GUFI-258619 format. One record per residue (C-alpha): x, y negated, z. Coordinates in steps of 0.05 Angstrom, whole numbers, padded with zeros to 5 digits, always signed. Layout:
% GUFI-258619
XYZ ...
END
This chain:
% GUFI-258619
+00000+00000+00000 +00055-00049+00018 +00117-00030-00022 +00087+00003-00083 +00017-00022-00095 +00035-00089-00062 -00037-00102-00040 -00053-00163+00002 -00074-00146+00074 -00148-00155+00061 -00146-00111-00001 -00105-00059+00037 -00161-00056+00089 -00213-00043+00035 -00168+00009+00003 -00161+00046+00069 -00236+00043+00079 -00248+00071+00010 -00200+00129+00022 -00235+00145+00088 -00303+00143+00054 -00279+00192+00001 -00250+00239+00052 -00313+00237+00094 -00356+00252+00033 -00313+00313+00017 -00312+00337+00090 -00388+00331+00096 -00398+00367+00030 -00353+00425+00049 -00374+00431+00122 -00448+00417+00108 -00450+00365+00164 -00417+00408+00218 -00358+00362+00230 -00361+00290+00254 -00342+00233+00209 -00270+00208+00209 -00262+00136+00233 -00203+00099+00264 -00251+00072+00316 -00266+00143+00340 -00192+00158+00348 -00190+00215+00298 -00151+00176+00245 -00076+00163+00251 -00037+00115+00207 +00035+00134+00191 +00094+00128+00144 +00143+00186+00146 +00192+00148+00101 +00197+00088+00147 +00189+00126+00213 +00126+00097+00245 +00059+00124+00266 +00001+00098+00308 -00072+00105+00324 -00114+00045+00342 -00112+00061+00416 -00036+00069+00416 -00028+00004+00377 -00074-00030+00427 -00026-00007+00482 +00031-00042+00444 -00010-00107+00445 -00029-00102+00517 +00044-00091+00536 +00066-00155+00500 +00004-00199+00503 +00004-00257+00551 -00064-00289+00562 -00137-00272+00568 -00137-00216+00517 -00096-00168+00559 -00131-00186+00624 -00202-00172+00601 -00195-00109+00558 -00169-00039+00567 -00133-00003+00510 -00194+00039+00492 -00239-00023+00492 -00191-00061+00448 -00185-00001+00400 -00260-00002+00388 -00253-00074+00364 -00194-00061+00317 -00235-00031+00260 -00297-00051+00223 -00333-00117+00228 -00297-00146+00288 -00266-00216+00287 -00222-00247+00340 -00227-00322+00348 -00154-00343+00356 -00170-00403+00399 -00224-00378+00447 -00196-00306+00448 -00266-00277+00440 -00292-00223+00393 -00349-00232+00345 -00385-00190+00291 -00377-00241+00236 -00331-00301+00224 -00390-00348+00223 -00404-00330+00296 -00335-00354+00319 -00335-00421+00355 -00275-00445+00314 -00316-00437+00250 -00375-00476+00278 -00332-00531+00310 -00267-00544+00271 -00245-00596+00322 -00238-00541+00373 -00185-00507+00332 -00149-00574+00321 -00148-00591+00396 -00124-00523+00416 -00068-00526+00364 -00039-00595+00379 -00065-00654+00417 -00017-00700+00381 -00039-00682+00310 -00072-00737+00271 -00144-00728+00249 -00149-00723+00173 -00194-00685+00126 -00148-00624+00121 -00145-00617+00197 -00221-00617+00200 -00227-00556+00154 -00249-00492+00190 -00194-00440+00198 -00194-00373+00162 -00210-00316+00209 -00194-00245+00187 -00217-00178+00213 -00180-00154+00274 -00148-00096+00236 -00121-00145+00185 -00101-00200+00234 -00073-00157+00291 -00044-00097+00254 -00034-00106+00179 -00007-00178+00181 +00047-00163+00233 +00068-00102+00193 +00069-00142+00129 +00113-00195+00162 +00163-00143+00186 +00165-00111+00117 +00173-00179+00082 +00229-00199+00129 +00268-00134+00123 +00261-00132+00048 +00276-00204+00030 +00301-00246+00089 +00372-00260+00112 +00403-00221+00169 +00396-00278+00219 +00323-00290+00202 +00308-00216+00209 +00343-00213+00276 +00306-00274+00301 +00238-00246+00280 +00251-00177+00310 +00277-00205+00376 +00212-00244+00383 +00176-00177+00379 +00222-00144+00431 +00262-00105+00379 +00337-00109+00388 +00379-00078+00333 +00454-00069+00327 +00494-00106+00275 +00505-00043+00235 +00430-00031+00233 +00416-00103+00212 +00466-00099+00156 +00438-00033+00129 +00397-00027+00066 +00322-00037+00066 +00298+00033+00082 +00344+00046+00142 +00330-00025+00168 +00255-00015+00163 +00260+00053+00197 +00301+00025+00255 +00258-00037+00264 +00190-00004+00260 +00208+00057+00301 +00228+00010+00358 +00169-00037+00349 +00119+00021+00352 +00159+00066+00399 +00104+00067+00451 +00051+00081+00397 +00083+00146+00373 +00042+00186+00423 -00022+00171+00385 -00018+00235+00344 -00010+00279+00404 -00065+00243+00441 -00112+00252+00381 -00095+00325+00375 -00109+00337+00449 -00173+00298+00446 -00204+00327+00383 -00174+00396+00373 -00212+00448+00413 -00172+00491+00461 -00159+00563+00442 -00213+00586+00490 -00265+00537+00463 -00249+00554+00391 -00248+00629+00399 -00323+00643+00389 -00326+00604+00324 -00261+00636+00298 -00286+00706+00314 -00353+00694+00281 -00317+00669+00218 -00258+00718+00213 -00273+00781+00255 -00307+00840+00221 -00329+00873+00285 -00398+00867+00316 -00417+00798+00340 -00448+00821+00406 -00403+00832+00466 -00444+00883+00505 -00397+00938+00529 -00344+00913+00480 -00283+00901+00523 -00238+00880+00466 -00285+00827+00437 -00301+00799+00506 -00227+00791+00520 -00218+00754+00454 -00277+00708+00469 -00245+00688+00535 -00172+00687+00510 -00156+00734+00568 -00080+00743+00576 -00093+00806+00618 -00139+00837+00565 -00120+00885+00509 -00070+00857+00460 -00101+00831+00395 -00061+00789+00344 -00084+00764+00277 -00024+00764+00230 -00036+00714+00174 +00031+00700+00140 +00102+00725+00133 +00164+00682+00129 +00233+00703+00107 +00277+00711+00169 +00341+00694+00130 +00363+00664+00065 +00373+00732+00032 +00300+00750+00042 +00315+00820+00068 +00269+00816+00128 +00208+00775+00149 +00179+00743+00211 +00105+00753+00220 +00063+00692+00240 +00002+00709+00281 -00046+00681+00332 -00055+00718+00398 -00130+00725+00412 -00122+00765+00476 -00068+00799+00516 +00006+00785+00524 +00063+00803+00477 +00136+00814+00498 +00198+00841+00463 +00198+00917+00458 +00122+00920+00459 +00095+00980+00420 +00038+00959+00375 -00010+00989+00325 -00017+00953+00258 -00085+00956+00223 -00081+00940+00148 -00131+00901+00106 -00168+00963+00084 -00176+00994+00153 -00247+01010+00175 -00267+01052+00237 -00322+01085+00196 -00296+01090+00124 -00220+01087+00123 -00177+01102+00184 -00114+01116+00145 -00087+01044+00138 -00055+01047+00207 +00018+01046+00227 +00059+01036+00290 +00118+00990+00304 +00157+00957+00360 +00164+00882+00369 +00238+00866+00370 +00234+00792+00387 +00182+00738+00399 +00190+00666+00375 +00150+00601+00381 +00149+00565+00313 +00171+00492+00314 +00168+00468+00242 +00232+00492+00207 +00260+00516+00273 +00238+00570+00322 +00250+00583+00396 +00257+00653+00423 +00216+00669+00485 +00208+00728+00531 +00133+00726+00536 +00074+00696+00498 +00002+00696+00522 -00066+00691+00490 -00080+00626+00451 -00010+00617+00424 +00018+00621+00353 +00079+00666+00351 +00130+00694+00303 +00143+00768+00312 +00205+00804+00289 +00210+00877+00271 +00139+00893+00247 +00140+00866+00176 +00154+00933+00142 +00082+00956+00149 +00047+00890+00131 +00032+00869+00060 -00009+00805+00067 -00049+00800+00132 -00060+00850+00188 -00091+00860+00256 -00042+00879+00311 -00067+00915+00374 -00034+00947+00433 -00015+01021+00432 -00041+01045+00500 -00093+00994+00523 -00147+01044+00543 -00197+01019+00491 -00229+01072+00447 -00213+01072+00373 -00285+01062+00352 -00278+00990+00378 -00220+00977+00331 -00240+00926+00278 -00197+00881+00235 -00196+00808+00217 -00221+00795+00146 -00167+00783+00094 -00155+00709+00080 -00190+00675+00022 -00166+00613-00013 -00226+00578-00046 -00189+00512-00051 -00138+00546-00097 -00191+00579-00139 -00196+00642-00097 -00169+00688-00153 -00103+00702-00187 -00121+00700-00260 -00054+00691-00296 -00011+00752-00312 +00062+00760-00325 +00092+00827-00349 +00164+00836-00327 +00219+00888-00331 +00292+00890-00309 +00345+00872-00360 +00384+00933-00337 +00336+00993-00331 +00379+01022-00276 +00358+00963-00231 +00284+00981-00234 +00282+01005-00160 +00315+00940-00140 +00263+00899-00178 +00205+00939-00148 +00232+00925-00078 +00238+00851-00097 +00165+00851-00121 +00144+00880-00054 +00179+00823-00017 +00150+00770-00064 +00081+00797-00050 +00093+00789+00024 +00118+00717+00017 +00064+00691-00030 -00007+00701-00004 -00042+00698-00072 +00009+00739-00112 -00013+00808-00134 +00032+00861-00164 +00010+00924-00199 +00033+00975-00251 -00010+00983-00313 -00024+01051-00344 +00026+01033-00399 +00080+01030-00345 +00093+00955-00346 +00098+00917-00280 +00051+00858-00277 +00052+00798-00230 -00012+00759-00221 -00014+00686-00198 -00057+00623-00201 -00019+00584-00254 +00045+00569-00291 +00081+00531-00236 +00060+00583-00184 +00089+00640-00227 +00151+00599-00241 +00165+00593-00167 +00151+00668-00158 +00200+00687-00213 +00254+00640-00185 +00248+00673-00116 +00247+00742-00147 +00312+00729-00185 +00349+00687-00134 +00323+00706-00065 +00288+00773-00059 +00322+00819-00109 +00381+00784-00144 +00365+00820-00209 +00360+00795-00280 +00288+00802-00305 +00258+00799-00375 +00192+00763-00377 +00138+00771-00430 +00091+00716-00453 +00040+00699-00399 -00030+00725-00408 -00095+00718-00369 -00144+00766-00336 -00211+00778-00368 -00278+00803-00344 -00332+00843-00379 -00406+00828-00375 -00472+00836-00412 -00521+00784-00438 -00581+00828-00451 -00618+00889-00424 -00597+00957-00449 -00635+00973-00514 -00647+01046-00492 -00648+01086-00429 -00578+01116-00426 -00564+01185-00398 -00508+01235-00390 -00501+01306-00367 -00449+01334-00319 -00397+01383-00344 -00436+01442-00317 -00500+01419-00353 -00540+01423-00287 -00546+01348-00271 -00568+01288-00312 -00567+01214-00294 -00606+01158-00328 -00583+01085-00324 -00602+01016-00350 -00559+00953-00349 -00582+00881-00349 -00551+00813-00334 -00553+00785-00264 -00590+00722-00241 -00553+00656-00249 -00509+00641-00189 -00518+00709-00157 -00448+00733-00177 -00417+00672-00143 -00459+00685-00081 -00436+00757-00077 -00363+00738-00090 -00363+00688-00033 -00380+00744+00016 -00447+00717+00039 -00477+00787+00031 -00419+00824+00065 -00465+00837+00125 -00513+00874+00079 -00458+00920+00054 -00429+00931+00123 -00497+00952+00151 -00508+00892+00197 -00569+00874+00155 -00623+00926+00147 -00662+00935+00082 -00716+00887+00104 -00668+00830+00118 -00630+00841+00053 -00695+00845+00015 -00719+00780+00046 -00656+00745+00023 -00666+00766-00050 -00740+00751-00048 -00731+00680-00022 -00668+00661-00060 -00677+00695-00127 -00752+00712-00130 -00743+00787-00133 -00802+00833-00122 -00807+00872-00057 -00789+00940-00088 -00727+00915-00124 -00701+00874-00065 -00702+00935-00020 -00672+00985-00069 -00600+00959-00070 -00551+01015-00061 -00483+00982-00067 -00441+00925-00094 -00383+00935-00141 -00326+00938-00151 -00313+00913-00080 -00362+00939-00027 -00364+00870+00007 -00348+00819-00048 -00368+00856-00111 -00403+00816-00166 -00445+00874-00191 -00505+00910-00161 -00527+00982-00163 -00601+00992-00152 -00643+01054-00142 -00702+01045-00189 -00728+01116-00184 -00799+01132-00159 -00813+01183-00104 -00865+01215-00150 -00812+01230-00202 -00753+01253-00160 -00739+01282-00091 -00709+01223-00053 -00677+01267+00000 -00641+01306-00055 -00620+01242-00089 -00592+01213-00024 -00545+01273-00018 -00511+01248-00083 -00515+01174-00066 -00442+01167-00045 -00418+01202-00108 -00461+01158-00153 -00436+01096-00116 -00364+01118-00126 -00375+01128-00200 -00409+01060-00205 -00352+01025-00171 -00301+01061-00214 -00338+01037-00276 -00339+00966-00249 -00264+00966-00238 -00250+00988-00310 -00302+00966-00361 -00315+01001-00428 -00289+00945-00473 -00216+00938-00451 -00214+00967-00380 -00221+00899-00347 -00266+00889-00286 -00340+00881-00298 -00376+00819-00272 -00448+00795-00265 -00485+00859-00283 -00543+00896-00251 -00545+00972-00259 -00609+01009-00247 -00613+01084-00234 -00678+01101-00270 -00681+01176-00262 -00639+01236-00242 -00642+01311-00253 -00602+01346-00198 -00584+01418-00185 -00616+01452-00125 -00551+01481-00098 -00500+01431-00068 -00442+01467-00101 -00468+01447-00170 -00476+01373-00153 -00411+01357-00118 -00369+01294-00127 -00327+01325-00183 -00390+01332-00225 -00428+01269-00206 -00374+01215-00203 -00347+01219-00275 -00417+01228-00301 -00442+01166-00265 -00383+01126-00292 -00395+01149-00363 -00470+01133-00359 -00456+01064-00331 -00407+01050-00388 -00457+01073-00440 -00510+01027-00409 -00463+00968-00413 -00446+00982-00487 -00520+00981-00506 -00534+00916-00469 -00496+00868-00515 -00428+00868-00479 -00385+00806-00478 -00317+00785-00453 -00308+00730-00400 -00248+00685-00393 -00225+00642-00333 -00233+00567-00338 -00193+00514-00301 -00223+00451-00271 -00173+00397-00288 -00164+00329-00256 -00121+00280-00295 -00097+00213-00268 -00076+00162-00320 -00054+00090-00316 -00104+00055-00362 -00173+00065-00392 -00144+00069-00462 -00111+00134-00442 -00180+00167-00434 -00192+00166-00509 -00122+00190-00522 -00129+00250-00475 -00195+00273-00506 -00163+00303-00570 -00109+00337-00529 -00162+00374-00489 -00206+00386-00551 -00149+00421-00587 -00147+00471-00530 -00223+00483-00527 -00228+00437-00466 -00274+00378-00454 -00282+00318-00408 -00342+00314-00362 -00327+00250-00323 -00279+00191-00323 -00280+00134-00274 -00231+00085-00242 -00200+00099-00175 -00221+00044-00127 -00165-00001-00103 -00116+00020-00157 -00106+00010-00232 -00111+00085-00244 -00166+00125-00277 -00189+00195-00256 -00212+00244-00311 -00247+00309-00296 -00257+00364-00346 -00253+00439-00360 -00199+00477-00397 -00196+00552-00412 -00137+00584-00377 -00119+00621-00441 -00104+00554-00476 -00072+00520-00416 -00001+00544-00427 +00042+00483-00438 -00016+00435-00430 +00018+00393-00375 +00081+00385-00418 +00040+00365-00479 -00001+00316-00438 +00059+00281-00409 +00093+00278-00477 +00031+00251-00511 +00020+00198-00458 +00094+00182-00448 +00091+00204-00375 +00032+00159-00357 -00015+00217-00339 -00009+00275-00291 -00055+00335-00286 -00078+00381-00230 -00113+00446-00249 -00148+00499-00207 -00190+00559-00226 -00264+00542-00226 -00308+00593-00261 -00314+00648-00312 -00342+00633-00381 -00365+00679-00438 -00315+00681-00495 -00348+00659-00560 -00360+00715-00610 -00378+00789-00610 -00320+00834-00588 -00351+00894-00624 -00360+00861-00692 -00317+00904-00738 -00332+00860-00798 -00285+00807-00771 -00217+00807-00806 -00159+00780-00764 -00100+00749-00800 -00032+00753-00766 +00002+00689-00744 -00061+00648-00756 -00106+00619-00703 -00174+00652-00702 -00238+00611-00709 -00283+00609-00648 -00331+00664-00671 -00272+00712-00679 -00238+00697-00613 -00273+00752-00572 -00255+00805-00624 -00182+00782-00625 -00176+00784-00549 -00207+00853-00546 -00159+00882-00597 -00097+00849-00567 -00115+00871-00496 -00128+00942-00517 -00062+00944-00556 -00024+00917-00495 -00054+00971-00451 -00038+01026-00501 -00111+01039-00521 -00141+01049-00589 -00161+00985-00624 -00235+01000-00626 -00282+01024-00572 -00296+01098-00584 -00367+01121-00569 -00344+01193-00562 -00313+01174-00495 -00378+01146-00467 -00437+01180-00503 -00458+01253-00499 -00479+01288-00563 -00552+01286-00542 -00546+01212-00528 -00515+01198-00596 -00568+01239-00631 -00622+01199-00595 -00589+01133-00613 -00568+01144-00684 -00604+01207-00708 -00574+01271-00732 -00562+01243-00802 -00517+01186-00781 -00448+01192-00812 -00418+01132-00778 -00442+01131-00706 -00392+01078-00684 -00415+01029-00737 -00487+01042-00716 -00467+01027-00644 -00437+00960-00663 -00500+00943-00701 -00542+00963-00641 -00499+00921-00594 -00504+00860-00640 -00580+00867-00642 
END
């Protein structure tokens, strides 16, 4: 505000107010009104400059005034009372030392002679002396103007003038400090002038941050996957009370490299209950642990050392109790991202062991949608690279690493810069190996835009079971609701069928039968964006017999959702209905080995007959440029990459413009470099994943002819992406119906006289 924007004090006040209004609007929008508004008058706003070494809140600045003020102001007001009058519409009459809500209410404005007499009794009366004085807001007059004077003196005045000004404020600098350049001089002067105000940050934190015990109920409700009631649940009750004598429970959220070589990690975690010491034996519950479904993701370890984090430093301690954040050494080998750490022998039964939910990052888009295929330059160093990828995955919360069926190692991240940092650390820190990198690509999703044209069916290998499915698109916005985890309680069993049905009836206008017939979500049981529904009738099928195969059908459904029929990418936004089933009487003939692959094949055939489409990720971009003329210049840069602008407006208090738009991630590679080159560095861009969008064109249209080394027109893009993705994964170029359709199904679809069943399928899908 002072050195770069060079705003006058009054304009600086309005700029600060505009920033606060913007932040409050964002906070209220995200929190839905749960959090109080930010206001300097409330004490929850702190002003600071890390470059020049000063920081204060209004109350701490008021203390500075009351320490130095001589007169009525310090005698009649406490620091808290003065702080309330240092923001907003508050004006201090400089002659009567009284506060007023507007400058017109000040006695000096109503009677100019009062100001003249109080200034000098010897001054001659002329027209200029009779003019009313200018009275500014207290924040401008008592805070900004003194700061501006110090800045102006240190930046432009002579050494003697600076020394004289600072001595009048009680700041005494050495000659070496006075002769220093502007930044060290400002840092020395302001750090002494506001030395007693530096406690404002700590005071605000103590005042507004809830204590660990007060914050525990809300944190557990938000992060803990266990039951919300505490009846007969010793572990949860201890966490609610932050009991240091209770069973040990630590939520491990991040891992930091313990040394520069990246060979070991320190685990950052919050102690919810109990006490941790060096040599404590602990049990580590992974992200996939569940006391009912999966009890295998458990390991044991011993805490070697306990540290208290202090910024870039850490302090080793012998004991840490509930409510503290700690760094634990020696347990990182069994933790990938996050984990729940409990004591080994605390006397609590294992059925009370629940984990903290894995962390989500909605502000960063929530998904890693950019891929990078890598391989070592020297094939003999492959084990070394794999170990480096394991360490990178620990260090970066949103990095995912996997091995494709073709054998290539793939790293997934949120964007170009993110993956650039990952590759730098992989080469220089975590593995010290030379790596070859392929061109970056993006993840896709598969979906449908219509209802299946026929009722699809498939028989099991033993010809004793038959499943009938139908696919249709999901309601608008339902996929995003499922992905956010709002229905995780329905999948975990906390909601019964009635409560789940009531949700779909009120939010999406489903009928009673459909809303209560949901079997599962896929591909994730808690955050899956697809729904499996039981649409069978009790008059047509034995429900008790069907329920014995429910788990196998659900597994086949989730398998199909993980790998779609088009190019084995995850499926999104589809609703699968089980219409009918013919099941064998004997359990041996309807086991999982028979039902699971059949359910997967039937789901895939349903998707192929429901007009399948590819979906691509889309960035939400925010571009800041220096002038309104840049807006028209940026539009063609976005348009060439299939992007568009949705809003452009000036940023209040600056000469900058803010542009908002959308850009497909597939066409975002090199966009930032092109933008800066095209605008000569006068624009910068920030991009974050926003949503999935259907790729234009039909991916199954075999009439499209693709020309190498030529950009495809929009209606051919889906077909091009399908073929390239299948080639990269080692699949055949076209989708083969033999893999998904039984002979009986093909005969029903195309008739016995069809010579080209695949061509008929493409025609059926297009229709």
